[in-house]
C-alpha positions in Angstrom: -72.2 158.5 -6.8 -69.3 160.2 -8.6 -66.2 158.2 -9.5 -65.5 157.2 -5.9 -67.2 154.7 -3.7 -68.6 155.1 -0.2 -69.2 152.2 2.2 -71.3 152.3 5.3 -71.4 149.7 8.1 -74.4 149.7 10.5 -73.7 148.2 13.9 -76.5 147.6 16.4 -75.6 147.7 20.1 -75.9 144.4 22.0 -76.2 142.2 18.8 -73.4 139.8 17.9 -72.2 140.4 14.3 -72.6 137.1 12.4 -70.0 138.3 9.8 -67.2 137.8 12.4 -67.5 134.0 11.7 -66.8 134.4 8.0 -63.1 134.1 7.1 -63.4 136.4 4.1 -64.9 139.1 6.2 -61.9 138.9 8.5 -59.6 139.3 5.5 -61.7 142.2 4.3 -61.3 144.0 7.6 -57.6 143.3 7.7 -57.2 145.1 4.3 -59.3 148.2 5.3 -56.3 150.2 6.7 -54.8 150.1 3.2 -58.0 151.2 1.4 -59.4 154.0 3.7 -59.0 157.6 2.6 -59.8 158.8 6.1 -60.4 157.1 9.5 -63.9 155.8 10.0 -66.3 158.0 12.1 -69.0 156.8 14.4 -72.4 158.5 14.1 -75.7 157.8 15.9 -78.8 157.4 13.9 -82.4 157.4 15.1 -84.6 154.6 14.0 -87.6 156.1 12.1 -89.3 152.8 11.1 -88.7 149.1 10.9 -89.9 146.2 8.8 -91.3 143.2 10.6 -89.6 139.9 9.7 
């Protein structure tokens, strides 16, 4: 990447996000409005493959 950074968040429908229980994650989310260059956009992706766990 050039001199800027890009972050992506992947959210799966119907799955509770375990990050919500972490205090630091809540603080991170609270600061997002001050760091974002543009509003977030939602996009749909198609799963092409998955790894078994």
